[in-house]
C-alpha positions as CSV (number, residue, x, y, z in Angstrom):
1,M,44.6,-20.3,11.5
2,S,46.5,-20.5,8.3
3,R,47.8,-17.3,6.8
4,D,46.5,-18.7,3.5
5,K,42.9,-18.0,4.5
6,P,41.4,-14.6,5.2
7,R,40.4,-14.3,8.9
8,W,37.0,-13.2,7.7
9,M,35.1,-11.9,4.8
10,K,31.8,-10.3,5.5
11,V,28.9,-9.6,3.2
12,S,26.0,-7.3,4.1
13,K,23.1,-5.9,2.1
14,Q,21.5,-2.5,2.2
15,D,18.4,-2.7,-0.1
16,Q,19.9,-3.5,-3.5
17,V,23.5,-2.8,-2.6
18,A,25.8,-5.5,-1.4
19,V,28.9,-4.6,0.7
20,V,31.8,-7.0,0.7
21,T,34.4,-6.4,3.4
22,Y,37.7,-8.3,3.1
23,S,40.1,-8.7,6.0
24,N,43.2,-10.7,6.7
25,P,45.0,-9.5,9.8
26,P,47.5,-8.5,10.8
27,Q,48.9,-7.1,7.5
28,G,45.9,-7.2,5.3
29,L,47.5,-9.2,2.5
30,I,45.6,-11.2,-0.1
31,S,46.6,-14.7,-0.8
32,A,45.7,-17.0,-3.7
33,N,43.0,-18.6,-1.5
34,G,41.8,-15.2,-0.4
35,A,41.5,-14.1,-4.1
36,M,39.6,-17.3,-4.8
37,Q,37.1,-16.8,-2.0
38,L,36.6,-13.1,-2.9
39,D,36.1,-14.2,-6.5
40,E,33.5,-16.7,-5.4
41,T,31.7,-14.1,-3.3
42,L,31.6,-11.5,-6.0
43,T,30.4,-14.1,-8.6
44,L,27.5,-15.0,-6.4
45,L,26.5,-11.4,-5.9
46,V,26.8,-10.6,-9.6
47,G,24.4,-13.5,-10.2
48,D,22.0,-12.4,-7.4
49,P,19.0,-10.6,-9.0
50,E,18.3,-8.7,-5.8
51,V,21.7,-7.1,-6.0
52,R,22.2,-4.2,-8.4
53,S,25.5,-2.8,-7.3
54,I,28.4,-3.9,-5.1
55,V,30.9,-2.1,-2.8
56,L,34.2,-3.7,-2.0
57,S,36.1,-2.5,1.1
58,G,38.8,-3.5,3.5
59,G,38.0,-4.6,7.0
60,Q,41.1,-3.4,8.8
61,A,41.8,0.2,10.0
62,G,44.0,1.9,7.5
63,V,44.1,-0.9,4.9
64,F,42.1,-1.7,1.8
65,I,44.3,-4.6,0.7
66,R,47.9,-4.0,1.4
67,H,49.3,-6.2,-1.4
68,A,49.6,-9.8,-2.5
69,D,51.2,-12.4,-0.2
70,V,54.9,-12.2,-1.4
71,G,55.7,-15.5,0.3
72,Q,53.3,-17.2,-2.0
73,I,54.8,-15.5,-5.0
74,A,58.3,-16.7,-3.9
75,W,57.0,-20.2,-3.5
76,A,55.3,-20.1,-6.9
77,G,58.6,-18.9,-8.4
78,E,60.3,-22.0,-7.0
79,A,57.6,-24.2,-8.5
80,L,58.2,-22.6,-11.9
81,A,62.0,-23.0,-11.7
82,E,61.6,-26.6,-10.8
83,Q,59.1,-27.1,-13.6
84,R,56.3,-28.2,-11.3
85,T,54.2,-25.6,-12.9
86,Q,54.4,-23.7,-16.2
87,P,53.8,-20.0,-17.1
88,A,50.7,-20.9,-19.0
89,D,49.2,-22.2,-15.7
90,W,49.1,-18.7,-14.5
91,L,46.5,-17.8,-17.0
92,Q,44.1,-19.6,-14.7
93,S,45.3,-18.1,-11.5
94,P,42.9,-17.0,-8.7
95,F,44.0,-13.4,-9.0
96,R,43.5,-13.3,-12.7
97,A,40.0,-14.9,-12.3
98,L,39.1,-12.3,-9.6
99,C,40.2,-9.3,-11.6
100,R,38.4,-10.7,-14.6
101,T,35.2,-11.1,-12.6
102,I,35.3,-7.5,-11.5
103,A,36.2,-6.2,-15.0
104,M,33.4,-8.2,-16.6
105,S,30.7,-7.5,-14.1
106,P,27.4,-6.3,-15.5
107,K,26.8,-4.5,-12.2
108,P,29.0,-1.6,-10.9
109,I,31.5,-2.7,-8.3
110,I,32.9,0.3,-6.3
111,A,36.1,0.1,-4.4
112,A,36.0,2.0,-1.1
113,I,39.7,2.6,-0.2
114,D,40.5,3.7,3.3
115,G,44.2,3.5,3.7
116,V,47.0,1.4,2.1
117,C,46.3,0.0,-1.3
118,F,49.5,-1.3,-3.0
119,G,50.4,-3.9,-5.6
120,G,47.8,-6.7,-5.8
121,G,45.4,-4.6,-3.7
122,L,45.5,-1.8,-6.3
123,E,45.3,-4.4,-9.1
124,I,42.0,-5.5,-7.5
125,A,40.7,-1.9,-7.3
126,L,41.7,-1.0,-10.9
127,P,39.0,-3.0,-12.7
128,C,36.3,-1.7,-10.4
129,A,33.8,0.7,-12.0
130,M,34.7,3.4,-9.5
131,R,37.3,4.1,-6.8
132,I,36.6,6.3,-3.8
133,A,39.4,6.9,-1.3
134,S,39.9,8.6,2.1
135,P,42.2,11.7,2.2
136,D,45.0,9.7,3.9
137,S,45.0,6.8,1.6
138,S,48.2,5.8,-0.3
139,L,48.2,3.9,-3.6
140,G,50.8,2.4,-5.9
141,L,52.3,-0.5,-7.8
142,P,55.8,-0.6,-6.1
143,E,56.6,-4.2,-7.2
144,I,59.7,-3.0,-9.0
145,R,61.3,-2.5,-5.6
146,L,61.3,-6.3,-5.3
147,G,62.6,-6.9,-8.8
148,I,59.2,-7.8,-10.2
149,F,56.3,-5.9,-11.8
150,P,52.5,-5.9,-11.6
151,G,51.4,-9.2,-13.0
152,S,47.6,-9.2,-12.5
153,G,46.5,-6.5,-14.9
154,G,48.3,-3.5,-13.3
155,T,50.5,-2.5,-16.3
156,Q,47.4,-2.5,-18.6
157,R,44.7,-1.1,-16.4
158,L,46.7,1.6,-14.8
159,A,47.7,2.8,-18.3
160,R,44.1,2.9,-19.4
161,L,43.2,5.1,-16.4
162,I,46.1,7.6,-16.3
163,G,47.8,7.2,-19.6
164,S,50.6,4.9,-20.7
165,H,53.4,7.3,-20.2
166,L,52.6,8.2,-16.6
167,A,51.7,4.6,-15.8
168,R,55.1,3.5,-17.1
169,L,57.0,6.0,-15.0
170,W,55.0,5.2,-11.8
171,I,55.6,1.5,-12.3
172,L,59.3,1.8,-13.2
173,R,59.9,4.1,-10.1
174,G,57.7,2.1,-7.8
175,E,55.8,5.3,-7.1
176,I,53.5,5.5,-4.1
177,V,51.0,8.4,-4.3
178,S,48.6,10.2,-2.0
179,A,44.9,10.3,-2.6
180,D,45.2,13.9,-3.9
181,Q,47.8,12.9,-6.4
182,A,45.7,9.9,-7.5
183,R,42.6,12.0,-7.9
184,L,44.4,14.6,-9.9
185,V,45.4,12.1,-12.6
186,G,42.1,10.0,-12.5
187,L,43.3,7.0,-10.6
188,I,40.6,7.5,-8.1
189,D,37.3,9.2,-8.8
190,E,36.4,10.8,-5.4
191,I,38.0,11.6,-2.1
192,A,35.7,11.2,0.9
193,S,36.3,11.3,4.6
194,A,34.2,8.2,5.0
195,P,34.8,6.4,1.7
196,L,32.7,3.3,2.6
197,D,29.7,5.5,3.4
198,R,30.2,7.5,0.2
199,A,30.6,4.3,-1.9
200,I,27.4,2.9,-0.5
201,S,25.6,6.2,-1.3
202,V,26.9,6.1,-4.9
203,A,26.1,2.4,-5.2
204,A,22.5,3.1,-4.0
205,E,22.1,5.8,-6.7
206,L,23.3,3.4,-9.4
207,A,21.0,0.7,-8.1
208,T,18.0,2.9,-9.0
209,R,19.0,2.9,-12.7
210,P,17.3,0.3,-15.0
211,P,19.4,-2.9,-14.7
212,A,19.3,-3.7,-18.4
213,A,20.6,-0.2,-19.3
214,V,23.3,-0.4,-16.6
215,A,24.4,-3.8,-17.9
216,A,24.6,-2.5,-21.5
217,V,26.7,0.5,-20.4
218,M,29.0,-1.8,-18.4
219,A,29.4,-4.1,-21.4
220,L,30.0,-1.3,-23.9
221,T,32.6,0.5,-21.8
222,R,34.6,-2.4,-20.4
223,E,37.9,-3.8,-21.7
224,P,37.9,-6.4,-24.5
225,M,36.8,-9.9,-23.3
226,E,39.9,-11.4,-24.8
227,D,42.9,-9.1,-24.3
228,P,46.3,-10.4,-25.5
229,R,48.2,-7.8,-23.5
230,L,46.7,-9.1,-20.2
231,D,47.8,-12.6,-21.2
232,E,51.3,-11.4,-22.1
233,E,51.6,-9.6,-18.8
234,V,50.9,-12.6,-16.7
235,L,53.1,-14.9,-18.9
236,R,56.0,-12.5,-18.6
237,F,55.6,-12.2,-14.9
238,A,55.8,-16.0,-14.5
239,E,58.7,-16.2,-16.9
240,L,60.6,-13.6,-14.8
241,L,60.1,-15.7,-11.7
242,R,61.1,-18.9,-13.5
243,D,64.2,-17.6,-15.3
244,H,65.8,-15.3,-12.7
245,P,67.0,-16.8,-9.5
246,E,68.1,-13.4,-8.2
247,V,64.5,-12.3,-8.2
248,R,63.4,-15.4,-6.3
249,N,66.2,-14.8,-3.8
250,R,65.0,-11.2,-3.3
251,L,61.5,-12.3,-2.7
252,R,62.5,-14.8,-0.1
253,A,64.7,-12.2,1.6
254,F,61.8,-9.8,1.7
255,V,59.6,-12.3,3.4
256,D,62.3,-13.5,5.8
257,G,63.3,-10.0,6.7
258,M,59.7,-8.9,7.5
259,E,60.2,-5.8,5.5
260,Q,57.5,-3.4,4.4
261,L,57.1,-2.9,0.6
262,H,56.5,0.8,0.8
263,E,59.7,1.3,2.9
264,L,62.0,-0.3,0.3
265,P,64.1,2.0,-1.8
C-alpha cells in the first residue's frame, strides 16, 4: 500500500459525539493525501446534524500524529525550485484546508493526544477547541532542526495559546516538551491517563449544550476568517523551500537517513 495513503481512518459515533481515529503505520506520519482525507471526514461530520461534537485521536500506540511526511515536503521543494508549482499554490494545500476546517468548525473538536505530537501533528491539534493529553505525551514544533519552520499555522496558533515570546523561543530552539510543561503554559488543557476516554466525556458534555449557542460561541472566539499572517506563514515556508537548496538537501538527507526528528540536535 502506498505510504501516501493512511492505512486506515476510523469513524465511530457515541450518541451525538463522533470519534475520528487517524492511523498511518509504522511511523504515524500524515501525508498530503492523509490531510485531504481527514479534512473530508471532518467536513462531513461538521455538516452532520446528528453530531454535536467531535474527538480526534491517533490510532497507534504512543502516537497522535508524529509529524508531516518530510519526504513529501522535500519533493514539494524540488517542484518549487523547478517552477512546476508556485508559493501561491500552497495557499490551497490540503494541510491548510484541514487546519482551516478545524479552526472554523461550529462544533467543538477535541484532540485526544496519547503520545508523540510533533510538527504537522501539533499544527493539526492547535486549532482544535481543546487538547487533552496523556502524562507521557511529548509535544513540539521542532522543524527548525531540519532548517525549516512550522508552515501550517504553527507560528501563529502556538503564539495565540502560549504567548508570542515563549512560542518564538520554542520554535527557534525546536523545543519538545512534556505534557506537564505543555499544561503549565496552556498548550494543553488537561492531562488524563486515558485521554481518549476523557475527551469523549468532555465532548459528550458539550453535546448537551444548545447547538445554536455553541455555534455562536465558537464563531465569536475563533481566529479571523481571513488572517494575513497565516497566509504570510505558508508563503514564506514555500519560498524558503524554493530559494534555499541547502534546505532541500537537508530534507532529503533526513528522509534517506531514516532519522527521527526528535533525536536531531
